[in-house]
C-alpha positions, -999 to +999 in steps of 0.1 A: -555+628+167-563+617+211-566+631+246-542+600+243-523+602+220-513+636+226-503+636+263-481+605+249-463+629+228-464+656+257-446+627+280-415+621+248-409+654+243-409+666+284-387+638+287-362+646+256-365+687+270-354+667+305-318+649+292-310+677+267-315+703+296-286+676+315-264+674+287-261+705+285-259+717+324-231+684+321-211+704+286-214+735+305-193+726+339-170+698+321-162+729+299-152+753+323-130+726+344-093+737+355-086+717+378-073+676+365-073+645+383-034+651+408-041+685+406-037+696+449-060+723+457-063+743+484-104+765+495-110+773+532-075+769+549-079+726+536-062+711+501-073+680+485-054+664+459-081+656+432-087+616+427-124+618+409-138+645+389-180+651+390-201+675+385-233+691+401-268+716+397-254+743+417-276+775+432-256+799+416-252+820+381-238+794+366-258+768+365-240+739+366-201+735+382-175+709+383-172+690+420-136+685+432-132+652+455-097+641+467-087+630+502-076+656+523-040+666+528-023+682+561-002+710+561+028+691+552+012+673+521+003+642+532-026+622+536-046+628+572-045+593+592-082+584+582-082+596+546-105+613+549-125+627+510-135+663+507-156+681+479-151+711+463-175+729+438-157+749+413-179+772+414-171+780+451-134+786+439-114+813+425 
């Protein structure tokens, strides 16, 4: 085995490792998902109706978290005039 062959094999291992690590983090986030599309979530006096669920790495005890994205609702439960969207990280919700 040459040094070049070694470096190529090592690079392949590192690429697979990073891919597997990302897959594991995504799996962790979605298996701990508490809300679904259409649910209303309130956090810090703001309420959204969930339109999209995605995931992200977080810097807390959990390695990753789902992120709920939705239209910001007024106090009466209707969307605000601009249809502003907010995102809530599940790791920040109680």
